[in-house]
N, C-alpha and C positions, 0 to 999 in steps of 0.2 A: 531602045535593051526591058532586057526585066524588065529591071526592075520602077524603073518610063514608067511602063506598062500597069505596074502595079501600081504605086504611086497612082495612074490615074483612076483605076477602076477604085479606090478607095477614094479619092475623090469623088469623082460618083456620086459609091455609093451613101457616105456628107450628103451630099446635096440630096439624092434623093431622100434617105432622113427626117434632111431640112421639110421638105417641100409633107410630108409625111409625117410631122408634128404639126405644121398649115392645116392638115388636112384636120387631122386628128383634137384639134382648136377647135376648128370649126364641131367638128363629130359631140365634140362633150359642149357647146354650148347650142349647136338645137337641142340635144338631148335636155339639161338644166331649161332650158326652153318649154320643150311637154313635161319637163316632172309639176312645175312652179305653173304655168298654164292649165293642164288638167284638173286640178284637185278645186280650183276656180269656177273650173264650168262645170263644176261636180254640182258642187255651193249654188251655183246660177239654175243649172238643172231641176236641182231638190223643189229650191223657192221656185222656180216656175210648176214644178206641178203640185204644188200646193197650194197653190195662185186656181191651176187651174178648177183640180177637187175643186176648192171652194166655190168655186164657180161651178163647178155644173150636181154641187149639192144644196147649194139656193135657187130656191123658185119664186123666190119676189124680186117687184119689182126694186129693189135698196142692189146695191152695190156691195157685197160682202169684204170687198177690199179697201174702196172709198165712201162707199153711204151717199152715195148720189145714184140718182133715181140713174136706175138701165132698164129696160126696155127687152122682151126674149132677143131682139133681135141683132141686140146691140153687143147681150151678153155669148149670142152661139161669137158672134163676128170676134167682139172678146176676145173668150176658146179659143176658137179659128189660131187666131195669131198669137198667143198665147202658144200654140201646139205649135206651133208654126216656129215660132222664135224658139222652144226650145229643141225643133226636130235639128237650124241649122248650132247650134249649143250641140243637139247630140253629134253631127258632123266632122266639124271641128274637134271637140273629142277623140273620136275613131278614129280622125286621122294624124292629131297627133297620135294617138296609141302608138298606130305602125310608127305614126315617125322617129318615136322611144325603141321600140321594137327594128327600127335601119339602125340610127344610132347608136345603138344600141352594139348592135350587130357589129359599125361599121369599125367602133372603136378597140372594141374584142382583134380584129381583126389591123387593123393602125395597131391596133400596141403592141401586135408578134408581129409584122411585120418592120415598122422598128425596135424590136427585140432586138429580129434576126441581126439586121444591119450595125446595130452598135455592139453583135457580135462576135462579129469580121470584119469591123474598124478593129479593133480588144484588141483580134486575135495577129490582123494585119499589124496594128504599131507593136504587140510584144517579137516580131515578125523583122520588123526594121529596127525595134531597141538591137534585136540579134545580130540584123546584120549589123547595123555600126558598130555590135563588139569583138565582129567578126575582122571588118574591113578594117576596125584600125593595130585588131591583130597583126593582119596586115600589112600589114605600115607602120610595123614595131618591125614586126623579122622581116621588111626589106631597106629599111634601116640601119638593120645589126647586118646586115646581107652584107649591104656594101659600106657596114664598119669593116668585116670579114673582106673583103676582098680588095681594097686600097687599105689596112695595113697588117691584115694577118693573115695572110696568102704569100704576102710575096715574100714574108720571114719563111714560110711552110716553104716556096720552092726553095730559098737559099737554105735552109739546113739541111732541104734534100738535097740538096745539089756536092752540098759540102761532107755528105753522111756518101754522097753518091765517090768520089773524087777522094771517101777516106781523110778530108780536113780540115780531123776535132780532135779534139783530148789529146793533144800531140804527147805532156809530161806524162797526160794514169798513163800513156799506148805504151811509150816509153818503161814510165815506172812496170807494169802489168808483165811485154815485151823478157824485162830483167827479169822477172818471179818464175817465166816461168823457166828461162834457159837455167838458172837456178836450181830451178825441181829437177828438172831432165838430168842435172848435171850434177843432182844427190842418188834420185831415182832410176 
């Protein structure tokens, strides 16, 4: 029936909304992770940059970071290692920025889809309430019709038969006939 198909469609919307809400939660978690990690990565990259700048500025045989003896080859290797570590952190930072943009767009899209489904569900619920109200009214009218057919219609049929056969108000009709006869006699 149409009602059954409508109910199935509403159930489908509710299921779809549940799936979208789960996806939304995942997207929000990705957002939160990226937002939390990027400031930490930025601070670590800034610290690495500062260490690299200190190492590049020194030409002596002592490490400016730890105070240990440091050859030129070790200094160059240490600078290269720090730059590689900084590049890895920068790559992660950029990847997180991309994830954050995607998550922002996904969250916005999912929120919009969920709102649209919720609106459909609310509309369907309102229509269902209206349908139930109309159904109750129909049931009430059906009961009234059944009561009429049981009690009212037989009484009406009896009255119609009495009217057709002039089998009613005998005393009043006789009194009216007498008055008519008197009026004819007078007039």
